[in-house]
Structures are given as C-alpha cells and as structure tokens.
PDB file of N, CA, C, O and CB in Angstrom:
ATOM      1  N   MET A   1     163.991  96.414  94.303  1.00  0.00           N
ATOM      2  CA  MET A   1     163.574  95.193  94.953  1.00  0.00           C
ATOM      3  C   MET A   1     162.859  94.271  93.960  1.00  0.00           C
ATOM      4  O   MET A   1     163.006  93.052  94.037  1.00  0.00           O
ATOM      5  CB  MET A   1     162.668  95.510  96.143  1.00  0.00           C
ATOM      6  N   ASN A   2     162.093  94.839  93.035  1.00  0.00           N
ATOM      7  CA  ASN A   2     161.428  93.991  92.041  1.00  0.00           C
ATOM      8  C   ASN A   2     162.447  93.255  91.177  1.00  0.00           C
ATOM      9  O   ASN A   2     162.223  92.104  90.801  1.00  0.00           O
ATOM     10  CB  ASN A   2     160.499  94.832  91.156  1.00  0.00           C
ATOM     11  N   GLU A   3     163.564  93.908  90.859  1.00  0.00           N
ATOM     12  CA  GLU A   3     164.627  93.225  90.110  1.00  0.00           C
ATOM     13  C   GLU A   3     165.202  92.075  90.931  1.00  0.00           C
ATOM     14  O   GLU A   3     165.466  91.004  90.386  1.00  0.00           O
ATOM     15  CB  GLU A   3     165.748  94.219  89.724  1.00  0.00           C
ATOM     16  N   PHE A   4     165.398  92.279  92.232  1.00  0.00           N
ATOM     17  CA  PHE A   4     165.908  91.246  93.128  1.00  0.00           C
ATOM     18  C   PHE A   4     164.961  90.047  93.158  1.00  0.00           C
ATOM     19  O   PHE A   4     165.402  88.898  93.146  1.00  0.00           O
ATOM     20  CB  PHE A   4     166.101  91.812  94.548  1.00  0.00           C
ATOM     21  N   ILE A   5     163.664  90.324  93.196  1.00  0.00           N
ATOM     22  CA  ILE A   5     162.653  89.265  93.208  1.00  0.00           C
ATOM     23  C   ILE A   5     162.778  88.409  91.951  1.00  0.00           C
ATOM     24  O   ILE A   5     162.796  87.181  92.033  1.00  0.00           O
ATOM     25  CB  ILE A   5     161.230  89.866  93.312  1.00  0.00           C
ATOM     26  N   VAL A   6     162.865  89.053  90.791  1.00  0.00           N
ATOM     27  CA  VAL A   6     162.974  88.337  89.516  1.00  0.00           C
ATOM     28  C   VAL A   6     164.296  87.581  89.425  1.00  0.00           C
ATOM     29  O   VAL A   6     164.328  86.429  88.990  1.00  0.00           O
ATOM     30  CB  VAL A   6     162.845  89.316  88.337  1.00  0.00           C
ATOM     31  N   GLU A   7     165.388  88.230  89.837  1.00  0.00           N
ATOM     32  CA  GLU A   7     166.709  87.587  89.778  1.00  0.00           C
ATOM     33  C   GLU A   7     166.764  86.320  90.620  1.00  0.00           C
ATOM     34  O   GLU A   7     167.590  85.445  90.361  1.00  0.00           O
ATOM     35  CB  GLU A   7     167.789  88.557  90.243  1.00  0.00           C
ATOM     36  N   ASN A   8     165.905  86.208  91.617  1.00  0.00           N
ATOM     37  CA  ASN A   8     165.895  85.041  92.488  1.00  0.00           C
ATOM     38  C   ASN A   8     164.809  84.028  92.126  1.00  0.00           C
ATOM     39  O   ASN A   8     164.486  83.136  92.910  1.00  0.00           O
ATOM     40  CB  ASN A   8     165.715  85.479  93.911  1.00  0.00           C
ATOM     41  N   GLY A   9     164.253  84.183  90.921  1.00  0.00           N
ATOM     42  CA  GLY A   9     163.343  83.174  90.395  1.00  0.00           C
ATOM     43  C   GLY A   9     161.889  83.319  90.778  1.00  0.00           C
ATOM     44  O   GLY A   9     161.113  82.379  90.606  1.00  0.00           O
ATOM     45  N   PHE A  10     161.500  84.468  91.292  1.00  0.00           N
ATOM     46  CA  PHE A  10     160.115  84.693  91.706  1.00  0.00           C
ATOM     47  C   PHE A  10     159.469  85.766  90.842  1.00  0.00           C
ATOM     48  O   PHE A  10     160.134  86.405  90.027  1.00  0.00           O
ATOM     49  CB  PHE A  10     160.050  85.094  93.190  1.00  0.00           C
ATOM     50  N   VAL A  11     158.172  85.955  91.028  1.00  0.00           N
ATOM     51  CA  VAL A  11     157.443  87.051  90.392  1.00  0.00           C
ATOM     52  C   VAL A  11     156.719  87.826  91.489  1.00  0.00           C
ATOM     53  O   VAL A  11     156.309  87.253  92.498  1.00  0.00           O
ATOM     54  CB  VAL A  11     156.432  86.521  89.303  1.00  0.00           C
ATOM     55  N   ASN A  12     156.567  89.124  91.285  1.00  0.00           N
ATOM     56  CA  ASN A  12     155.776  89.958  92.186  1.00  0.00           C
ATOM     57  C   ASN A  12     154.321  89.785  91.768  1.00  0.00           C
ATOM     58  O   ASN A  12     153.957  90.125  90.643  1.00  0.00           O
ATOM     59  CB  ASN A  12     156.226  91.481  92.137  1.00  0.00           C
ATOM     60  N   LEU A  13     153.494  89.266  92.655  1.00  0.00           N
ATOM     61  CA  LEU A  13     152.097  88.983  92.333  1.00  0.00           C
ATOM     62  C   LEU A  13     151.173  90.187  92.512  1.00  0.00           C
ATOM     63  O   LEU A  13     149.996  90.118  92.160  1.00  0.00           O
ATOM     64  CB  LEU A  13     151.607  87.852  93.184  1.00  0.00           C
ATOM     65  N   ASP A  14     151.691  91.282  93.054  1.00  0.00           N
ATOM     66  CA  ASP A  14     150.866  92.482  93.208  1.00  0.00           C
ATOM     67  C   ASP A  14     150.586  93.056  91.824  1.00  0.00           C
ATOM     68  O   ASP A  14     151.517  93.309  91.059  1.00  0.00           O
ATOM     69  CB  ASP A  14     151.568  93.543  94.123  1.00  0.00           C
ATOM     70  N   PHE A  15     149.325  93.261  91.499  1.00  0.00           N
ATOM     71  CA  PHE A  15     148.955  93.701  90.151  1.00  0.00           C
ATOM     72  C   PHE A  15     149.534  95.063  89.787  1.00  0.00           C
ATOM     73  O   PHE A  15     149.626  95.397  88.605  1.00  0.00           O
ATOM     74  CB  PHE A  15     147.455  93.748  90.024  1.00  0.00           C
ATOM     75  N   MET A  16     149.928  95.857  90.789  1.00  0.00           N
ATOM     76  CA  MET A  16     150.540  97.165  90.526  1.00  0.00           C
ATOM     77  C   MET A  16     152.061  97.142  90.734  1.00  0.00           C
ATOM     78  O   MET A  16     152.729  98.155  90.528  1.00  0.00           O
ATOM     79  CB  MET A  16     149.910  98.229  91.431  1.00  0.00           C
ATOM     80  N   GLY A  17     152.596  96.011  91.134  1.00  0.00           N
ATOM     81  CA  GLY A  17     154.030  95.909  91.376  1.00  0.00           C
ATOM     82  C   GLY A  17     154.464  96.511  92.695  1.00  0.00           C
ATOM     83  O   GLY A  17     155.658  96.709  92.920  1.00  0.00           O
ATOM     84  N   ASN A  18     153.515  96.805  93.575  1.00  0.00           N
ATOM     85  CA  ASN A  18     153.831  97.423  94.867  1.00  0.00           C
ATOM     86  C   ASN A  18     154.575  96.444  95.763  1.00  0.00           C
ATOM     87  O   ASN A  18     154.470  95.227  95.613  1.00  0.00           O
ATOM     88  CB  ASN A  18     152.550  97.908  95.564  1.00  0.00           C
ATOM     89  N   LEU A  19     155.333  97.013  96.702  1.00  0.00           N
ATOM     90  CA  LEU A  19     156.092  96.219  97.668  1.00  0.00           C
ATOM     91  C   LEU A  19     155.672  96.509  99.102  1.00  0.00           C
ATOM     92  O   LEU A  19     156.152  95.857 100.029  1.00  0.00           O
ATOM     93  CB  LEU A  19     157.577  96.481  97.507  1.00  0.00           C
ATOM     94  N   GLY A  20     154.795  97.465  99.294  1.00  0.00           N
ATOM     95  CA  GLY A  20     154.331  97.859 100.619  1.00  0.00           C
ATOM     96  C   GLY A  20     153.726  99.244 100.551  1.00  0.00           C
ATOM     97  O   GLY A  20     153.505  99.780  99.465  1.00  0.00           O
ATOM     98  N   HIS A  21     153.454  99.830 101.721  1.00  0.00           N
ATOM     99  CA  HIS A  21     152.820 101.141 101.754  1.00  0.00           C
ATOM    100  C   HIS A  21     152.926 101.748 103.143  1.00  0.00           C
ATOM    101  O   HIS A  21     153.260 101.072 104.116  1.00  0.00           O
ATOM    102  CB  HIS A  21     151.353 101.041 101.328  1.00  0.00           C
ATOM    103  N   SER A  22     152.635 103.035 103.209  1.00  0.00           N
ATOM    104  CA  SER A  22     152.604 103.711 104.506  1.00  0.00           C
ATOM    105  C   SER A  22     151.356 103.264 105.266  1.00  0.00           C
ATOM    106  O   SER A  22     150.376 102.824 104.665  1.00  0.00           O
ATOM    107  CB  SER A  22     152.624 105.265 104.333  1.00  0.00           C
ATOM    108  N   ILE A  23     151.402 103.380 106.582  1.00  0.00           N
ATOM    109  CA  ILE A  23     150.261 103.070 107.434  1.00  0.00           C
ATOM    110  C   ILE A  23     149.617 104.396 107.824  1.00  0.00           C
ATOM    111  O   ILE A  23     150.225 105.214 108.515  1.00  0.00           O
ATOM    112  CB  ILE A  23     150.691 102.238 108.706  1.00  0.00           C
ATOM    113  N   VAL A  24     148.391 104.598 107.380  1.00  0.00           N
ATOM    114  CA  VAL A  24     147.661 105.842 107.624  1.00  0.00           C
ATOM    115  C   VAL A  24     146.213 105.506 107.983  1.00  0.00           C
ATOM    116  O   VAL A  24     145.781 104.362 107.837  1.00  0.00           O
ATOM    117  CB  VAL A  24     147.721 106.785 106.376  1.00  0.00           C
ATOM    118  N   LYS A  25     145.474 106.499 108.447  1.00  0.00           N
ATOM    119  CA  LYS A  25     144.072 106.278 108.834  1.00  0.00           C
ATOM    120  C   LYS A  25     143.160 106.090 107.637  1.00  0.00           C
ATOM    121  O   LYS A  25     142.209 105.311 107.702  1.00  0.00           O
ATOM    122  CB  LYS A  25     143.572 107.437 109.666  1.00  0.00           C
ATOM    123  N   THR A  26     143.431 106.791 106.544  1.00  0.00           N
ATOM    124  CA  THR A  26     142.581 106.743 105.359  1.00  0.00           C
ATOM    125  C   THR A  26     143.337 106.092 104.206  1.00  0.00           C
ATOM    126  O   THR A  26     144.424 106.543 103.843  1.00  0.00           O
ATOM    127  CB  THR A  26     142.108 108.161 104.966  1.00  0.00           C
ATOM    128  N   LYS A  27     142.771 105.040 103.633  1.00  0.00           N
ATOM    129  CA  LYS A  27     143.437 104.292 102.563  1.00  0.00           C
ATOM    130  C   LYS A  27     143.882 105.197 101.419  1.00  0.00           C
ATOM    131  O   LYS A  27     144.933 104.967 100.821  1.00  0.00           O
ATOM    132  CB  LYS A  27     142.511 103.211 102.029  1.00  0.00           C
ATOM    133  N   GLY A  28     143.108 106.200 101.117  1.00  0.00           N
ATOM    134  CA  GLY A  28     143.448 107.122 100.034  1.00  0.00           C
ATOM    135  C   GLY A  28     144.701 107.942 100.297  1.00  0.00           C
ATOM    136  O   GLY A  28     145.261 108.526  99.370  1.00  0.00           O
ATOM    137  N   ASP A  29     145.148 107.995 101.547  1.00  0.00           N
ATOM    138  CA  ASP A  29     146.360 108.736 101.903  1.00  0.00           C
ATOM    139  C   ASP A  29     147.618 107.874 101.880  1.00  0.00           C
ATOM    140  O   ASP A  29     148.708 108.364 102.175  1.00  0.00           O
ATOM    141  CB  ASP A  29     146.199 109.344 103.270  1.00  0.00           C
ATOM    142  N   ARG A  30     147.481 106.615 101.536  1.00  0.00           N
ATOM    143  CA  ARG A  30     148.643 105.722 101.511  1.00  0.00           C
ATOM    144  C   ARG A  30     149.673 106.178 100.486  1.00  0.00           C
ATOM    145  O   ARG A  30     149.339 106.679  99.413  1.00  0.00           O
ATOM    146  CB  ARG A  30     148.207 104.289 101.206  1.00  0.00           C
ATOM    147  N   VAL A  31     150.924 105.989 100.850  1.00  0.00           N
ATOM    148  CA  VAL A  31     152.042 106.176  99.932  1.00  0.00           C
ATOM    149  C   VAL A  31     152.570 104.770  99.664  1.00  0.00           C
ATOM    150  O   VAL A  31     152.973 104.068 100.591  1.00  0.00           O
ATOM    151  CB  VAL A  31     153.174 107.150 100.530  1.00  0.00           C
ATOM    152  N   TYR A  32     152.568 104.362  98.405  1.00  0.00           N
ATOM    153  CA  TYR A  32     152.970 103.004  98.060  1.00  0.00           C
ATOM    154  C   TYR A  32     154.446 102.923  97.712  1.00  0.00           C
ATOM    155  O   TYR A  32     155.011 103.855  97.141  1.00  0.00           O
ATOM    156  CB  TYR A  32     152.142 102.492  96.904  1.00  0.00           C
ATOM    157  N   ILE A  33     155.066 101.801  98.062  1.00  0.00           N
ATOM    158  CA  ILE A  33     156.438 101.517  97.656  1.00  0.00           C
ATOM    159  C   ILE A  33     156.326 100.930  96.256  1.00  0.00           C
ATOM    160  O   ILE A  33     156.073  99.739  96.074  1.00  0.00           O
ATOM    161  CB  ILE A  33     157.187 100.528  98.669  1.00  0.00           C
ATOM    162  N   GLU A  34     156.522 101.804  95.275  1.00  0.00           N
ATOM    163  CA  GLU A  34     156.317 101.414  93.885  1.00  0.00           C
ATOM    164  C   GLU A  34     157.259 102.202  92.983  1.00  0.00           C
ATOM    165  O   GLU A  34     157.829 103.214  93.389  1.00  0.00           O
ATOM    166  CB  GLU A  34     154.847 101.636  93.463  1.00  0.00           C
ATOM    167  N   LYS A  35     157.409 101.728  91.772  1.00  0.00           N
ATOM    168  CA  LYS A  35     158.267 102.370  90.787  1.00  0.00           C
ATOM    169  C   LYS A  35     157.833 103.821  90.586  1.00  0.00           C
ATOM    170  O   LYS A  35     156.650 104.107  90.402  1.00  0.00           O
ATOM    171  CB  LYS A  35     158.232 101.601  89.449  1.00  0.00           C
ATOM    172  N   GLY A  36     158.800 104.723  90.624  1.00  0.00           N
ATOM    173  CA  GLY A  36     158.529 106.137  90.392  1.00  0.00           C
ATOM    174  C   GLY A  36     158.253 106.935  91.652  1.00  0.00           C
ATOM    175  O   GLY A  36     158.280 108.165  91.614  1.00  0.00           O
ATOM    176  N   ASN A  37     157.989 106.273  92.760  1.00  0.00           N
ATOM    177  CA  ASN A  37     157.734 106.992  94.011  1.00  0.00           C
ATOM    178  C   ASN A  37     159.071 107.419  94.614  1.00  0.00           C
ATOM    179  O   ASN A  37     159.944 106.582  94.846  1.00  0.00           O
ATOM    180  CB  ASN A  37     156.924 106.105  95.021  1.00  0.00           C
ATOM    181  N   MET A  38     159.230 108.698  94.863  1.00  0.00           N
ATOM    182  CA  MET A  38     160.489 109.229  95.390  1.00  0.00           C
ATOM    183  C   MET A  38     160.407 109.560  96.880  1.00  0.00           C
ATOM    184  O   MET A  38     161.356 110.114  97.435  1.00  0.00           O
ATOM    185  CB  MET A  38     160.889 110.470  94.615  1.00  0.00           C
ATOM    186  N   THR A  39     159.294 109.232  97.539  1.00  0.00           N
ATOM    187  CA  THR A  39     159.144 109.488  98.967  1.00  0.00           C
ATOM    188  C   THR A  39     160.105 108.603  99.751  1.00  0.00           C
ATOM    189  O   THR A  39     160.218 107.409  99.474  1.00  0.00           O
ATOM    190  CB  THR A  39     157.686 109.244  99.419  1.00  0.00           C
ATOM    191  N   LYS A  40     160.789 109.178 100.717  1.00  0.00           N
ATOM    192  CA  LYS A  40     161.695 108.413 101.564  1.00  0.00           C
ATOM    193  C   LYS A  40     160.893 107.706 102.651  1.00  0.00           C
ATOM    194  O   LYS A  40     159.923 108.258 103.170  1.00  0.00           O
ATOM    195  CB  LYS A  40     162.780 109.330 102.190  1.00  0.00           C
ATOM    196  N   LEU A  41     161.296 106.490 102.992  1.00  0.00           N
ATOM    197  CA  LEU A  41     160.586 105.739 104.032  1.00  0.00           C
ATOM    198  C   LEU A  41     160.584 106.493 105.360  1.00  0.00           C
ATOM    199  O   LEU A  41     159.629 106.390 106.131  1.00  0.00           O
ATOM    200  CB  LEU A  41     161.222 104.357 104.217  1.00  0.00           C
ATOM    201  N   GLY A  42     161.642 107.247 105.629  1.00  0.00           N
ATOM    202  CA  GLY A  42     161.719 108.028 106.861  1.00  0.00           C
ATOM    203  C   GLY A  42     160.758 109.203 106.900  1.00  0.00           C
ATOM    204  O   GLY A  42     160.587 109.828 107.946  1.00  0.00           O
ATOM    205  N   ASP A  43     160.121 109.516 105.760  1.00  0.00           N
ATOM    206  CA  ASP A  43     159.161 110.625 105.705  1.00  0.00           C
ATOM    207  C   ASP A  43     157.754 110.218 106.131  1.00  0.00           C
ATOM    208  O   ASP A  43     156.875 111.072 106.246  1.00  0.00           O
ATOM    209  CB  ASP A  43     159.114 111.192 104.304  1.00  0.00           C
ATOM    210  N   VAL A  44     157.527 108.926 106.368  1.00  0.00           N
ATOM    211  CA  VAL A  44     156.227 108.459 106.849  1.00  0.00           C
ATOM    212  C   VAL A  44     156.415 107.885 108.248  1.00  0.00           C
ATOM    213  O   VAL A  44     157.501 107.418 108.591  1.00  0.00           O
ATOM    214  CB  VAL A  44     155.606 107.392 105.879  1.00  0.00           C
ATOM    215  N   LYS A  45     155.359 107.920 109.051  1.00  0.00           N
ATOM    216  CA  LYS A  45     155.486 107.468 110.439  1.00  0.00           C
ATOM    217  C   LYS A  45     155.672 105.959 110.531  1.00  0.00           C
ATOM    218  O   LYS A  45     156.592 105.485 111.198  1.00  0.00           O
ATOM    219  CB  LYS A  45     154.260 107.883 111.239  1.00  0.00           C
ATOM    220  N   TYR A  46     154.804 105.203 109.864  1.00  0.00           N
ATOM    221  CA  TYR A  46     154.874 103.744 109.843  1.00  0.00           C
ATOM    222  C   TYR A  46     154.705 103.278 108.405  1.00  0.00           C
ATOM    223  O   TYR A  46     154.047 103.939 107.601  1.00  0.00           O
ATOM    224  CB  TYR A  46     153.788 103.107 110.771  1.00  0.00           C
ATOM    225  N   PHE A  47     155.301 102.138 108.086  1.00  0.00           N
ATOM    226  CA  PHE A  47     155.150 101.593 106.740  1.00  0.00           C
ATOM    227  C   PHE A  47     155.266 100.069 106.785  1.00  0.00           C
ATOM    228  O   PHE A  47     155.822  99.497 107.723  1.00  0.00           O
ATOM    229  CB  PHE A  47     156.212 102.195 105.780  1.00  0.00           C
ATOM    230  N   THR A  48     154.732  99.440 105.757  1.00  0.00           N
ATOM    231  CA  THR A  48     154.852  97.997 105.612  1.00  0.00           C
ATOM    232  C   THR A  48     155.881  97.699 104.530  1.00  0.00           C
ATOM    233  O   THR A  48     156.128  98.513 103.640  1.00  0.00           O
ATOM    234  CB  THR A  48     153.479  97.350 105.270  1.00  0.00           C
ATOM    235  N   PHE A  49     156.466  96.532 104.626  1.00  0.00           N
ATOM    236  CA  PHE A  49     157.225  95.967 103.516  1.00  0.00           C
ATOM    237  C   PHE A  49     156.656  94.570 103.353  1.00  0.00           C
ATOM    238  O   PHE A  49     156.898  93.690 104.179  1.00  0.00           O
ATOM    239  CB  PHE A  49     158.815  95.961 103.780  1.00  0.00           C
ATOM    240  N   GLU A  50     155.901  94.371 102.288  1.00  0.00           N
ATOM    241  CA  GLU A  50     155.112  93.149 102.147  1.00  0.00           C
ATOM    242  C   GLU A  50     155.052  92.663 100.704  1.00  0.00           C
ATOM    243  O   GLU A  50     153.969  92.568 100.126  1.00  0.00           O
ATOM    244  CB  GLU A  50     153.710  93.376 102.667  1.00  0.00           C
ATOM    245  N   PRO A  51     156.203  92.357 100.121  1.00  0.00           N
ATOM    246  CA  PRO A  51     156.112  91.857  98.747  1.00  0.00           C
ATOM    247  C   PRO A  51     155.284  90.574  98.691  1.00  0.00           C
ATOM    248  O   PRO A  51     155.445  89.678  99.520  1.00  0.00           O
ATOM    249  CB  PRO A  51     157.520  91.606  98.169  1.00  0.00           C
ATOM    250  N   HIS A  52     154.409  90.504  97.710  1.00  0.00           N
ATOM    251  CA  HIS A  52     153.567  89.329  97.482  1.00  0.00           C
ATOM    252  C   HIS A  52     154.216  88.573  96.334  1.00  0.00           C
ATOM    253  O   HIS A  52     154.104  88.989  95.181  1.00  0.00           O
ATOM    254  CB  HIS A  52     152.051  89.721  97.157  1.00  0.00           C
ATOM    255  N   ILE A  53     154.894  87.471  96.630  1.00  0.00           N
ATOM    256  CA  ILE A  53     155.690  86.783  95.625  1.00  0.00           C
ATOM    257  C   ILE A  53     155.234  85.343  95.439  1.00  0.00           C
ATOM    258  O   ILE A  53     154.560  84.762  96.289  1.00  0.00           O
ATOM    259  CB  ILE A  53     157.158  86.818  96.005  1.00  0.00           C
ATOM    260  N   GLY A  54     155.622  84.798  94.312  1.00  0.00           N
ATOM    261  CA  GLY A  54     155.345  83.398  94.018  1.00  0.00           C
ATOM    262  C   GLY A  54     156.299  82.919  92.949  1.00  0.00           C
ATOM    263  O   GLY A  54     157.041  83.706  92.362  1.00  0.00           O
ATOM    264  N   PHE A  55     156.274  81.612  92.697  1.00  0.00           N
ATOM    265  CA  PHE A  55     157.034  81.063  91.585  1.00  0.00           C
ATOM    266  C   PHE A  55     156.261  81.321  90.299  1.00  0.00           C
ATOM    267  O   PHE A  55     155.030  81.320  90.313  1.00  0.00           O
ATOM    268  CB  PHE A  55     157.305  79.542  91.782  1.00  0.00           C
ATOM    269  N   PRO A  56     156.956  81.540  89.194  1.00  0.00           N
ATOM    270  CA  PRO A  56     156.254  81.725  87.918  1.00  0.00           C
ATOM    271  C   PRO A  56     155.327  80.540  87.634  1.00  0.00           C
ATOM    272  O   PRO A  56     155.697  79.389  87.866  1.00  0.00           O
ATOM    273  CB  PRO A  56     157.268  81.898  86.762  1.00  0.00           C
ATOM    274  N   ASN A  57     154.153  80.818  87.146  1.00  0.00           N
ATOM    275  CA  ASN A  57     153.146  79.825  86.749  1.00  0.00           C
ATOM    276  C   ASN A  57     152.596  78.992  87.908  1.00  0.00           C
ATOM    277  O   ASN A  57     151.984  77.950  87.675  1.00  0.00           O
ATOM    278  CB  ASN A  57     153.734  78.904  85.726  1.00  0.00           C
ATOM    279  N   SER A  58     152.801  79.428  89.138  1.00  0.00           N
ATOM    280  CA  SER A  58     152.238  78.726  90.287  1.00  0.00           C
ATOM    281  C   SER A  58     150.905  79.364  90.649  1.00  0.00           C
ATOM    282  O   SER A  58     150.712  80.559  90.427  1.00  0.00           O
ATOM    283  CB  SER A  58     153.214  78.756  91.500  1.00  0.00           C
ATOM    284  N   LYS A  59     149.992  78.587  91.198  1.00  0.00           N
ATOM    285  CA  LYS A  59     148.729  79.165  91.642  1.00  0.00           C
ATOM    286  C   LYS A  59     148.802  79.596  93.101  1.00  0.00           C
ATOM    287  O   LYS A  59     147.795  80.021  93.667  1.00  0.00           O
ATOM    288  CB  LYS A  59     147.592  78.168  91.447  1.00  0.00           C
ATOM    289  N   TYR A  60     149.976  79.493  93.720  1.00  0.00           N
ATOM    290  CA  TYR A  60     150.167  79.880  95.114  1.00  0.00           C
ATOM    291  C   TYR A  60     151.197  80.996  95.225  1.00  0.00           C
ATOM    292  O   TYR A  60     152.073  81.138  94.371  1.00  0.00           O
ATOM    293  CB  TYR A  60     150.602  78.671  95.953  1.00  0.00           C
ATOM    294  N   GLY A  61     151.080  81.775  96.275  1.00  0.00           N
ATOM    295  CA  GLY A  61     152.040  82.832  96.542  1.00  0.00           C
ATOM    296  C   GLY A  61     152.243  82.984  98.035  1.00  0.00           C
ATOM    297  O   GLY A  61     151.627  82.281  98.836  1.00  0.00           O
ATOM    298  N   TYR A  62     153.113  83.907  98.398  1.00  0.00           N
ATOM    299  CA  TYR A  62     153.431  84.137  99.806  1.00  0.00           C
ATOM    300  C   TYR A  62     153.508  85.635 100.053  1.00  0.00           C
ATOM    301  O   TYR A  62     154.049  86.389  99.244  1.00  0.00           O
ATOM    302  CB  TYR A  62     154.766  83.440 100.205  1.00  0.00           C
ATOM    303  N   LYS A  63     152.959  86.049 101.184  1.00  0.00           N
ATOM    304  CA  LYS A  63     152.999  87.455 101.559  1.00  0.00           C
ATOM    305  C   LYS A  63     153.037  87.536 103.077  1.00  0.00           C
ATOM    306  O   LYS A  63     152.165  86.990 103.755  1.00  0.00           O
ATOM    307  CB  LYS A  63     151.776  88.237 100.980  1.00  0.00           C
ATOM    308  N   LYS A  64     154.030  88.206 103.603  1.00  0.00           N
ATOM    309  CA  LYS A  64     154.126  88.443 105.047  1.00  0.00           C
ATOM    310  C   LYS A  64     154.223  89.943 105.252  1.00  0.00           C
ATOM    311  O   LYS A  64     155.129  90.597 104.734  1.00  0.00           O
ATOM    312  CB  LYS A  64     155.363  87.696 105.685  1.00  0.00           C
ATOM    313  N   GLU A  65     153.287  90.477 106.008  1.00  0.00           N
ATOM    314  CA  GLU A  65     153.244  91.923 106.217  1.00  0.00           C
ATOM    315  C   GLU A  65     153.855  92.275 107.571  1.00  0.00           C
ATOM    316  O   GLU A  65     153.323  91.913 108.621  1.00  0.00           O
ATOM    317  CB  GLU A  65     151.791  92.446 106.126  1.00  0.00           C
ATOM    318  N   ASN A  66     154.966  92.978 107.528  1.00  0.00           N
ATOM    319  CA  ASN A  66     155.591  93.518 108.731  1.00  0.00           C
ATOM    320  C   ASN A  66     155.410  95.029 108.717  1.00  0.00           C
ATOM    321  O   ASN A  66     155.418  95.649 107.654  1.00  0.00           O
ATOM    322  CB  ASN A  66     157.106  93.129 108.815  1.00  0.00           C
ATOM    323  N   ILE A  67     155.249  95.616 109.887  1.00  0.00           N
ATOM    324  CA  ILE A  67     155.120  97.068 109.999  1.00  0.00           C
ATOM    325  C   ILE A  67     156.391  97.602 110.645  1.00  0.00           C
ATOM    326  O   ILE A  67     156.858  97.078 111.656  1.00  0.00           O
ATOM    327  CB  ILE A  67     153.847  97.473 110.829  1.00  0.00           C
ATOM    328  N   TYR A  68     156.940  98.648 110.049  1.00  0.00           N
ATOM    329  CA  TYR A  68     158.208  99.224 110.480  1.00  0.00           C
ATOM    330  C   TYR A  68     158.071 100.713 110.759  1.00  0.00           C
ATOM    331  O   TYR A  68     157.113 101.357 110.332  1.00  0.00           O
ATOM    332  CB  TYR A  68     159.284  98.987 109.428  1.00  0.00           C
ATOM    333  N   TYR A  69     159.048 101.246 111.485  1.00  0.00           N
ATOM    334  CA  TYR A  69     159.181 102.682 111.709  1.00  0.00           C
ATOM    335  C   TYR A  69     160.640 102.956 112.045  1.00  0.00           C
ATOM    336  O   TYR A  69     161.407 102.038 112.335  1.00  0.00           O
ATOM    337  CB  TYR A  69     158.221 103.187 112.854  1.00  0.00           C
ATOM    338  N   PHE A  70     161.009 104.222 112.003  1.00  0.00           N
ATOM    339  CA  PHE A  70     162.355 104.636 112.379  1.00  0.00           C
ATOM    340  C   PHE A  70     162.305 105.378 113.697  1.00  0.00           C
ATOM    341  O   PHE A  70     161.394 106.172 113.933  1.00  0.00           O
ATOM    342  CB  PHE A  70     162.992 105.514 111.285  1.00  0.00           C
ATOM    343  N   ASP A  71     163.280 105.125 114.559  1.00  0.00           N
ATOM    344  CA  ASP A  71     163.457 105.929 115.764  1.00  0.00           C
ATOM    345  C   ASP A  71     164.939 106.256 115.888  1.00  0.00           C
ATOM    346  O   ASP A  71     165.699 106.061 114.939  1.00  0.00           O
ATOM    347  CB  ASP A  71     162.929 105.181 117.041  1.00  0.00           C
ATOM    348  N   GLU A  72     165.354 106.753 117.047  1.00  0.00           N
ATOM    349  CA  GLU A  72     166.748 107.169 117.234  1.00  0.00           C
ATOM    350  C   GLU A  72     167.735 106.008 117.089  1.00  0.00           C
ATOM    351  O   GLU A  72     168.931 106.240 116.908  1.00  0.00           O
ATOM    352  CB  GLU A  72     166.914 107.808 118.603  1.00  0.00           C
ATOM    353  N   ASN A  73     167.258 104.767 117.164  1.00  0.00           N
ATOM    354  CA  ASN A  73     168.109 103.584 117.003  1.00  0.00           C
ATOM    355  C   ASN A  73     168.138 103.063 115.581  1.00  0.00           C
ATOM    356  O   ASN A  73     168.885 102.135 115.272  1.00  0.00           O
ATOM    357  CB  ASN A  73     167.645 102.491 117.919  1.00  0.00           C
ATOM    358  N   GLY A  74     167.322 103.658 114.706  1.00  0.00           N
ATOM    359  CA  GLY A  74     167.258 103.198 113.319  1.00  0.00           C
ATOM    360  C   GLY A  74     165.937 102.524 113.010  1.00  0.00           C
ATOM    361  O   GLY A  74     164.894 102.893 113.550  1.00  0.00           O
ATOM    362  N   LEU A  75     165.993 101.531 112.137  1.00  0.00           N
ATOM    363  CA  LEU A  75     164.796 100.820 111.697  1.00  0.00           C
ATOM    364  C   LEU A  75     164.306  99.886 112.793  1.00  0.00           C
ATOM    365  O   LEU A  75     165.082  99.106 113.345  1.00  0.00           O
ATOM    366  CB  LEU A  75     165.074 100.032 110.405  1.00  0.00           C
ATOM    367  N   MET A  76     163.011  99.968 113.106  1.00  0.00           N
ATOM    368  CA  MET A  76     162.384  99.134 114.139  1.00  0.00           C
ATOM    369  C   MET A  76     161.190  98.411 113.515  1.00  0.00           C
ATOM    370  O   MET A  76     160.557  98.916 112.589  1.00  0.00           O
ATOM    371  CB  MET A  76     161.935  99.999 115.378  1.00  0.00           C
ATOM    372  N   GLU A  77     160.897  97.225 114.036  1.00  0.00           N
ATOM    373  CA  GLU A  77     159.734  96.460 113.587  1.00  0.00           C
ATOM    374  C   GLU A  77     158.742  96.381 114.744  1.00  0.00           C
ATOM    375  O   GLU A  77     159.125  96.109 115.882  1.00  0.00           O
ATOM    376  CB  GLU A  77     160.147  95.024 113.094  1.00  0.00           C
ATOM    377  N   LEU A  78     157.466  96.621 114.446  1.00  0.00           N
ATOM    378  CA  LEU A  78     156.422  96.471 115.463  1.00  0.00           C
ATOM    379  C   LEU A  78     156.193  95.023 115.786  1.00  0.00           C
ATOM    380  O   LEU A  78     155.349  94.703 116.623  1.00  0.00           O
ATOM    381  CB  LEU A  78     155.123  97.109 115.006  1.00  0.00           C
TER     382      LEU A  78
END
C-alpha cells in the first residue's frame, strides 16, 4: 500500500510508515499494519485502515480512520 501511495503522488505522513492497527484495550497490544508484519487481518477482531497521506512538501495531510472486521459475509465496516 505504501508503494501505491507513492505511485499516486502522495507521501505517507506516519513517522513509522504505518497504515493502521488492530483495535485492542491496551495500546501496547496493538498490531500495526506495517512493513515486515506478517499477521493476517483476519487474525485480529477489529482493525483500522487509516493511512495518513499528503502531497510532498505540503504542510497539510489527510487521515480518515475506519474500523473494520470480518464476519461470515466478508469484510465489514463499523
């Protein structure tokens, strides 16, 4: 997804390059959507997909946080 962001003329503004994370009670238990993470999205109960993007050299960015989960119908959004 980070390659897709760059290919479309944007930059990922997250300082760690994250694209989202699992929704858990304790922040330290979060699983981040990041390079090298091999956890499947279906292995967590709820997760966000929230890339924080902007144009290169802009002082503004955009981030929309949606929460998702999987059920018997597939991917669902809260």
